[in-house]
C-alpha positions, 0 to 999 in steps of 0.5 A: 500500500502507498501509505506504508511510509506514513507515520501518525503522531499526536498534534504538536501545537508549536510546530504543527499549527501553521503547517496543518492550517496550510494543508487545510487551506490548500485542500479546501480550495481544491475541494470546496471552491463553491465556498469561495477563496476569500471565505476560506482564507478568513476561516484559516484563522479559526482553524489555527486559533479555535479548531486545532487547539480544541480537538484531538488531532493526529498528524500523518507525516512522511519523513517527519513532514506533515502531509495530512491530519484528522481532528476528532471531537470525541467520535465526530471527525471535525476535520480530515485533510490531506495535502493535495499533492499527497491525495490518492495514496492511502493517507486518508484511509490510514487516518480514518483507520487510526481514528476507528481503532481509538474510537470504535465508531465515527461520524462526520459531516461532508458537503454533498457538492464534494463528490470526491469526499462523499465517494471516499467515505462511502467506499470506507463504509460510512452510511448517510444518517441525515442531511441539512440544507445549510452549513454551520454558518447558515449558508446554502451548502448542503451537508450530509451526516455520515456514520461508520460503526465498528 
């Protein structure tokens, strides 16, 4: 498998915050163009100051360099992002597997317009539980709530 040389380690705020928010921004610009670049750039500060410090975050590294991460709020995946140049190499699967071993079940929300992510989660066995027509900020971006039971 392509992810064999990937190591998953705990988040280290002092050295990881900026790198992970950069991965988040690059991947979000690619996966969520419908949100708009300006809004995503504004959200990067929230990622750094609020979301990463308040979640259980695990970092996927290649040769000690972060290439992706997963942030958990108990069994809910608040974020999972892989650097665009590293996608399709099994890193996301490895992060999900790591979280499943730790938690036993997982849930998440995904923008339904992000068909690549929807296909990824479905292939891993996630099943849709519900949908809502707006995102957390009340904008008209449909989200599906998915769950994976161990």
